C-alpha positions as CSV (number, residue, x, y, z in Angstrom):
1,X,0.2,-0.2,12.7
2,X,-0.6,2.0,15.7
3,X,3.0,2.1,16.7
4,X,4.1,3.1,13.1
5,X,1.5,5.8,13.1
6,X,2.7,7.0,16.5
7,X,6.3,7.3,15.3
8,X,5.1,9.2,12.2
9,X,2.9,11.6,14.1
10,X,5.4,12.3,16.9
11,X,8.6,12.2,15.0
12,X,10.4,10.3,17.7
13,X,13.2,7.9,16.9
14,X,12.2,4.2,16.7
15,X,14.3,3.4,19.8
16,X,12.1,5.8,21.9
17,X,8.8,4.0,21.1
18,X,6.9,3.7,24.3
19,X,6.8,0.3,26.0
20,X,3.0,0.1,25.5
21,X,3.8,-1.0,22.0
22,X,5.8,-4.0,20.7
23,X,9.6,-3.8,20.9
24,X,10.8,-1.1,18.5
25,X,12.9,-3.6,16.6
26,X,9.7,-5.6,15.8
27,X,7.8,-2.5,14.8
28,X,10.6,-1.2,12.6
29,X,10.9,-4.6,11.0
30,X,7.3,-4.5,9.9
31,X,7.6,-0.9,8.7
32,X,10.8,-1.7,6.7
33,X,9.2,-4.8,5.1
34,X,5.9,-3.0,4.3
35,X,7.8,0.0,2.9
36,X,9.9,-2.3,0.7
37,X,6.8,-4.1,-0.6
38,X,5.0,-0.9,-1.4
39,X,2.2,-1.4,1.1
40,X,2.0,2.3,2.1
41,X,2.0,3.4,-1.6
42,X,-0.9,0.9,-2.2
43,X,-2.8,2.2,0.8
44,X,-2.3,5.8,-0.3
45,X,-3.5,4.9,-3.8
46,X,-6.6,3.1,-2.5
47,X,-7.5,6.0,-0.2
48,X,-7.1,8.5,-3.0
49,X,-9.5,6.4,-5.2
50,X,-12.0,6.1,-2.4
51,X,-12.1,9.9,-1.9
52,X,-12.7,10.8,-5.6
């Protein structure tokens, strides 16, 4: 998750993910799967409900 947030915050291409993180292909694989499954939309909805 930290690697995904890093890419989001910095705007770097996946390929330039620092080597401190897992390989970019692995990180992107998780991101793509979670995006397809709606995980980020669910998290966003949960956070919105918690802040109301």
